[in-house]
N, C-alpha and C positions, 0 to 999 in steps of 0.2 A: 459692596453689592447685595442686591438683595437673598436672602439664601433660599437655596433649591434643594433642602432636606424636604418639602413635600414631591419635588418631583421623583428624585430620590425613592421613596416610600410607597410611589407609584408605581414603578417600575419594578419592584419587589413583589408587587401584591399581583401584578399585572402577567409578571414570569417566577413565578412560584419554584425556581429552581436551585439547587443547593447553590451553583455558581453563581446567580443573581443576586446573591443576599450580602455577598461583599459592595463594600461603598465604591471601589474601583472600577468594579465591574458596571454597576450603574450607571457610574459617569463616563465611564467607557462605552455605553448601550447610547445615552442621551450625547451624545458628542456624533456618533453614528450617524442617527436619527433626525441629526441637523444639518449633518453633509451629505446625506445621500441626496436629499431635494435636490442640493444644489449641483451635486454631479451630473446626476441624469439629466436636470433643465439644460445646464450648459453643454453636456455631453452632445444633445440631440443636435445643439445649434455648431456643436465643432466637429460632428460625422458631416453635416451636411457642408461645412464650410471645408472637407477635407483637410483639417488642421491639428490631425492626431501627433503631425511631428512636432507641431507647436507645442504642445503641451507635455511632450516628450523632453525639449530644448528649457520650454522653465521649468520643469522640475528637476533636471538637473544642475540649473542655474543654482538650484536651495545650496548644494553641495558647498558652490562656491561662495554664498551668502552666509553660509555657517562660516567655514575658513575665514571670511573677512570678519565677522565679527566676533573671533577666539583672539586672530592675529592684533585686531585695536582695543581688545581689553570691553567689548562691546556686546549686551546680549544678542546670542543669535534669533532670539522672539522678534528682534528690531528689524537686523540686518538681513534675514532672510526674505521677508515678504518685501522691503523694500526693496531689495536687490532685484527679486524677482518681478517685480511691479514694474522696474526700469529696465530691464531685460524686454519683457514683454512690449510694453509701450514702443520700448526703441527696434522690436523686430516689425511691428505694424507699421511704424514709421519708414522703415528701411523698404518693405514691401513694396508702400506706395509711392515712394520716390527712385525707384530702380526697376530698370527693365528686365531685372535676370526673375526667373522663376520662385516662386513662393518658396518652393523646398529648398533650392539653392540658398538662397537668405538663411534661412534657417537654418540650412546645415552652417553656415560660415558661423551664425551665433551659435549654437551648441558647439562648435569645436575649439569657438574662443574661449567657453565658458570654463568648457571641463578642463582646457590647457591653464586655463587664472588657475582654477581652485586647484590642481596638481600642484601647480607651482608654487603658491603659497603653503600646502599642505609639506611639500619636500623642504621647505624650509623648517618645521619644526614637526617633526617626527611624532610627539604626542598628541600631535590634533587628532591623527588619524583615530586614533581611542575614542574620544571625546566624539567624533561623528558618527559612532557606528548606530547610534538610534534615529539618525537624522535617513541613512541609507538604507535601513532597513522598517523603521517604522515602529511605535510601539503606543497604541492608544489605550493601553491600560496606564497610563504616565499620566493621562491629559487632568490638568487643573480645570479648577472650576473658572477663572477667568479666561483661560481658552475657551469654555463653552460658552461664555457670555459674548465673548470676541466673534464666536461661530454662528450667534442669535441673532447679532447685531449685523454680520454679512447677510446671513442668509434675508433677512429683512429687507436688506438693500436690494439681491438678485431680485427676490421676488416682485418689488417694485418696479426694478428696470425691465423685466421679462414682460409684466404683464401689461407695461405701456408697448412694450417694442418687439414682444415674440414673432409676431409677424412679419411686420419688416426685416426683422433679421433673417427669417427666412428665404424673402423675395433676395435680398444679399447674398445669401448663400445659394440661392440660385443661380442668379446674374446681376451682378450692378449694375448694367447699363438698363436692364428692364426694372429694377429698384428705383435707378435715377429718374426713369420715365412715370414712376408713383409717387415722386415729389420726395423721395427718401431722402434725408441726409446723410449719406450712408459713411462718410468720414467719422462725425465722431460717433454714429453707433460700431463702429471698427473700435476705436480705440477706448472706448468706455467697454466693451465687450473685453475686447482683450487685457485690459486691465481687470476687470473681476476674475475672468478666468484665470490670471496670473496671480491675484490673492487666495481663490478657492485652490489653486494647484498647491499653492505654498503650504497650506493650515494642510491642505490633505496628505501630502508629506510627512508630516508630523504623526499621521495615523498610520498609512500604508505604507511609507518610504519612499526615496525616491525611484527605485527600482520597477515600482507596481502602480505608481499614482496615475500613468496615463491608461494602463488598464480600467481603473476604478471609472473614468469618463466614459473610455470608447466600447468596454464589453457589453455593456448593459445596454449602451443605447444603439449599440450594432444587434444585438440579439430582439429587442425591442421592432427594429427594423426587417427583420424577417417575418416578424408576427404580424405586423401593422399593416392598412392600408391608404392610413392618411396620417398624416403630422399629428392630429388632436388624438388618435388612440393609439399612435406612438409615444406620446409623451406620458401616456397611461402607464402603458406599456415598463416602460425605461425605470418611472418610479418605483413601480412593483418588482421588477430584476433587482435594482440596487438597493431597494431598504430592506426586502428579503435575503439577500446575499449577505449584507451589513450584519443584522441579526441573527441568521444562522452561523456565519461564518463566527462571530465571537463567542455565541454558545458552543459552537463545536470545538473551536481552539482554545476551550476552557476542561473538556472533557478528558479525563484519566487516559480513556484509551486515544486521546489524538495527540493532545499536547503537542499542539502544530500553533507556528505564528499565526498573530489573530489577520495581519493584514494579506498573508499569501493563503488562507484559508478562504477570507470574503473573497478574494479573486477567482481559488477554484472553481467555487460555488457558481459565482456570475459564468464564469466560462461552463459550467454545469449547462445552466440556461442557455448559452448560445448554442449549445451541442444540439438540446432540445428544439430550438429556435431554426437550426438547419433542417432536422427533419421534419419539422412543421412544414417550413416552405419548401421542401423538397414534397411531402403528400400533396401541397396543394397545387404544385406545378403540373403532378402527374394527371 
């Protein structure tokens, strides 16, 4: 793979802070800058689709995917995204072919995945220690290979959204309305679900199982309070997501903070949300 040293050098010059001179901090920032646009764009669609619980189910399936990989002696870097993708497509298929409410279908999958993961971990107690990194996330350990995977996924996500963004908004508003505008709803739903599942699986490594849904939901929810149309909402979401990622990484590295990077990123995003609520309240009065 091509060397990215020039990019890390640029990061060090652009942010001449002592904490940003370490290579692992530079790699973490590059990874977050690739992840933030994906979670921002997909988070908007997810909020419009009312799919926050879907992302929660996918993120918790990472727990089972990691345990499955460890038990089968296969790298979790393979089993986790593949298992998450299978669960995401399975949920979408079940929703389309069932009369049950969407949250009920997702709840069944969510419960099943958690139970399956706990059952596997209970067979080998040593697995619990090895899974700590995936439960809490650690962006500081991201490798250059994973950065290239993020870059490739970002490329596909941008192409997909550039071609289908307006149609996805139609589907989010009303599937019947989308069909009247000749939108092919099932393929869009499956591709969106698959991409979202892959993004969630990669975000788990950065933020952890417990917080990955917040990375998708909080910036989009904040932007919705600050926006009057879908176009403005996209740019606000991108700004909130990116700024939260950068500030969260820098603040967590300070001696006076020493907090988990993922948790700090989400806390800053929540501060954005609090400010957006005040703005929304002020505009209504």
